[in-house]
C-alpha positions as CSV (number, residue, x, y, z in Angstrom):
1,M,5.4,-0.5,-15.3
2,A,5.4,3.2,-15.7
3,L,2.1,5.0,-15.8
4,S,2.4,5.7,-19.6
5,E,2.4,2.2,-20.2
6,L,-0.8,1.3,-18.8
7,S,-3.1,0.0,-21.7
8,P,-7.0,-1.0,-21.5
9,D,-5.5,-4.9,-21.7
10,S,-3.3,-4.6,-18.8
11,F,-6.2,-3.2,-16.6
12,S,-8.7,-5.9,-17.7
13,E,-5.7,-8.7,-17.4
14,N,-5.0,-7.7,-13.9
15,L,-8.3,-6.2,-12.8
16,E,-8.3,-7.8,-9.0
17,R,-4.6,-6.6,-8.7
18,V,-5.7,-3.1,-9.6
19,A,-8.8,-2.5,-7.9
20,G,-6.6,-3.8,-4.6
21,N,-3.9,-1.2,-5.5
22,A,-6.5,1.4,-6.3
23,A,-8.0,1.0,-2.8
24,R,-4.8,1.0,-1.0
25,A,-3.7,4.4,-3.1
26,S,-7.2,6.1,-2.4
27,N,-7.0,5.4,1.5
28,F,-3.4,6.6,1.5
29,L,-4.8,9.9,-0.5
30,K,-7.7,10.1,1.8
31,A,-5.4,10.1,4.7
32,I,-3.1,13.0,3.4
33,S,-5.7,15.1,2.1
34,H,-6.7,16.9,5.4
35,E,-4.7,20.0,5.9
36,G,-3.8,19.1,9.6
37,R,-2.6,15.6,8.9
38,L,-0.6,17.1,5.8
39,L,1.2,19.4,8.0
40,I,2.0,17.1,10.4
41,L,3.4,14.9,7.8
42,C,5.5,17.7,6.7
43,H,6.8,18.3,9.9
44,L,7.7,14.6,10.6
45,V,9.9,14.8,7.2
46,S,12.8,16.5,9.1
47,G,12.5,13.7,12.0
48,E,10.6,12.4,15.0
49,K,8.6,14.9,17.0
50,S,6.6,14.4,20.4
51,V,3.2,15.2,20.2
52,T,3.8,18.3,22.3
53,Q,6.2,19.5,19.7
54,L,3.8,18.9,17.1
55,E,0.9,20.9,19.1
56,E,3.5,23.7,19.3
57,L,4.3,23.8,15.7
58,L,0.7,23.6,14.4
59,S,-0.4,25.8,17.1
60,A,-3.5,23.2,17.8
61,R,-4.6,21.6,20.9
62,Q,-3.6,18.2,22.1
63,A,-6.7,16.4,21.3
64,A,-6.8,18.0,17.6
65,V,-3.2,16.4,17.0
66,S,-3.8,13.3,18.6
67,Q,-6.9,12.7,16.4
68,Q,-5.1,13.5,13.4
69,L,-2.0,11.4,14.1
70,S,-4.3,8.3,15.1
71,R,-5.7,8.2,11.8
72,L,-1.9,8.5,10.4
73,R,-1.1,5.9,12.4
74,L,-4.1,3.5,11.5
75,E,-2.9,4.0,7.7
76,G,0.4,2.9,8.6
77,L,1.9,6.4,7.6
78,V,3.8,7.0,11.2
79,T,5.0,5.0,13.8
80,P,4.8,6.1,17.6
81,R,7.3,5.4,20.5
82,R,6.9,6.0,24.0
83,E,9.3,7.5,26.1
84,G,8.1,7.7,29.6
85,K,5.1,9.9,29.5
86,A,5.8,11.4,26.0
87,I,4.9,9.7,22.9
88,F,7.2,10.5,19.7
89,Y,6.0,10.0,16.3
90,R,8.2,9.6,13.1
91,L,7.2,8.6,9.2
92,A,6.7,4.8,9.3
93,D,8.5,4.6,5.4
94,D,9.4,6.5,2.6
95,R,5.9,6.8,1.1
96,P,4.8,10.1,2.8
97,R,8.2,11.8,2.4
98,R,8.1,10.9,-1.9
99,M,4.4,12.1,-1.7
100,L,5.2,15.5,-0.1
101,E,8.2,16.0,-2.3
102,V,6.0,16.0,-5.3
103,V,3.2,18.1,-3.3
104,Y,6.2,20.5,-2.6
105,E,7.2,20.6,-6.1
106,I,3.9,21.4,-7.5
107,F,2.4,23.8,-4.7
108,C,5.1,25.1,-2.6
109,R,8.4,25.8,-4.7
110,E,8.6,29.2,-5.6
111,E,9.5,29.6,-9.4
112,T,12.8,30.9,-10.3
113,A,12.1,32.1,-13.9
């Protein structure tokens, strides 16, 4: 069902399911609403990165990067992989990438007209 097809009847008929989906969507949006977390996800779109690489890319301290990665991990948006002492992160699935494409389209793409 497309967003334009939603009606008051469809909400009332499926209130429990709609409420659960709204809660999941809200948690997802809260997780990406922090500038640092959003930038981390932007960097991970191009592929797996170590915590050290993310620190350098963001010009941020390890503690700050780790805190934001922890939240993204809690929300199921990133997946860690340990290699020796290094920890690497990647996007857990396609949801963050799809959302970032929309954010990029709205806020980052330069108009060609």
